C-alpha positions in Angstrom: -15.2 0.9 -6.8 -12.8 2.4 -9.2 -12.0 0.4 -12.3 -8.7 1.6 -11.3 -8.3 -0.8 -7.6 -8.3 0.4 -4.3 -5.4 1.6 -2.4 -4.6 2.1 1.1 -2.8 4.3 2.7 -1.1 3.9 6.1 0.5 6.8 7.7 0.3 9.1 10.8 1.5 12.3 9.6 -2.1 13.4 8.5 -0.9 15.9 5.7 1.2 13.7 3.9 -1.7 10.9 4.3 -3.8 13.5 3.0 -1.7 14.6 0.1 -0.8 11.3 -1.3 -4.5 10.1 -1.1 -5.8 13.0 -3.1 -3.4 12.6 -6.0 -4.5 9.1 -5.8 -7.9 9.9 -5.8 -7.5 12.3 -8.6 -5.7 9.5 -10.4 -9.0 7.5 -10.3 -8.1 5.2 -7.7 -10.8 4.6 -4.8 -9.0 5.2 -1.2 -9.3 4.1 2.4 -6.6 5.8 4.5 -5.2 4.6 7.9 -3.4 6.4 10.6 -1.6 3.9 12.0 -1.1 0.2 12.3 -4.6 -1.2 14.3 -6.8 0.8 11.9 -4.7 -0.1 8.8 -5.3 -4.3 10.1 -8.9 -3.3 10.8 -9.8 -2.5 7.4 -7.5 -5.0 6.0 -9.5 -7.8 7.6 -13.1 -6.3 7.0 -12.4 -4.9 3.5 -11.5 -7.3 0.5 -11.4 -4.7 -1.9 -8.0 -3.2 -1.3 -5.8 -3.5 -4.2 -2.4 -2.3 -3.0 -1.0 -1.5 0.1 1.3 1.7 0.7 2.0 2.2 4.0 4.5 4.2 6.1 6.9 2.1 8.3 7.3 4.0 11.6 3.5 4.4 12.9 2.6 5.3 16.5 1.3 2.1 18.3 2.4 -1.7 18.8 1.7 -2.6 14.7 4.7 -0.8 12.2 5.0 -0.5 8.8 6.2 -3.9 8.6 4.0 -5.4 10.3 1.2 -4.0 8.6 2.6 -5.6 5.3 2.8 -9.2 6.9 -0.6 -9.2 8.2 -1.9 -7.9 4.9 0.1 -10.9 3.3 -1.8 -13.3 5.7 -4.6 -12.1 4.5 -4.0 -11.9 0.9 -0.5 -13.3 -0.3 -0.4 -11.9 -3.3 -0.9 -8.4 -2.1 1.1 -6.0 -3.6 3.2 -3.9 -0.9 4.8 0.0 -1.2 7.1 0.9 1.8 7.6 4.6 2.4 9.8 6.2 4.9 11.9 9.1 5.5 14.5 7.5 7.3 17.1 4.8 6.8 16.1 1.4 7.7 16.8 -2.1 8.0 14.9 -3.5 5.3 15.3 -7.2 6.5 11.7 -7.1 7.5 9.8 -6.1 4.2 7.8 -8.7 2.6 8.8 -10.6 -0.8 8.1 -8.4 -3.9 7.5 -5.1 -1.9 8.3 -1.9 -3.4 10.4 0.9 -1.3 10.2 4.3 -1.5 12.2 7.0 0.3 10.6 10.3 1.0 10.0 13.0 0.0 8.8 11.3 -3.0 6.5 13.0 -5.9 3.2 12.0 -6.3 3.3 11.3 -9.5 6.0 8.7 -9.1 3.8 6.6 -6.3 0.7 6.7 -9.3 3.0 5.5 -11.6 4.7 2.8 -9.4 1.2 1.6 -8.4 -0.1 1.0 -11.6 2.3 -0.7 -13.0 2.0 -3.2 -9.6 -1.5 -3.5 -10.3 -0.6 -4.3 -14.1 1.6 -6.9 -13.2 -0.6 -8.2 -10.7 -3.3 -8.4 -13.7 -1.2 -9.9 -15.8 0.1 -12.4 -13.8 -4.1 -13.3 -12.6 -4.9 -13.8 -16.4 -1.7 -16.2 -17.2 -2.7 -18.1 -14.0 -6.0 -18.3 -15.6 -5.1 -19.2 -19.3 -3.2 -22.2 -18.1 
């Protein structure tokens, strides 16, 4: 497992998913990939090492990115979530505290955003442990 954390990248556009996954790996993260909501939900249920969910909103099949994030939060209430889309969407279904990125995005910005989320989560855990 990477010291930096494990990121689940969910997206049906293989080239986009591969590009961001490779950039995250190059930055030192362990990356899991899923092409649809069903695969993502299986990974979330089976792998408790996921530290951040990075999901596209529009996914094929019955589970879109909103549903994947809601399921992820049912399994791990404090899991950081980053949504990504190239479309204008109604954001009323997003989970609390999520970050929203519009495509196209710079991989360096995604990495920076994920690192900030991980740092905040670690700080929050330390603070709750010191009480």
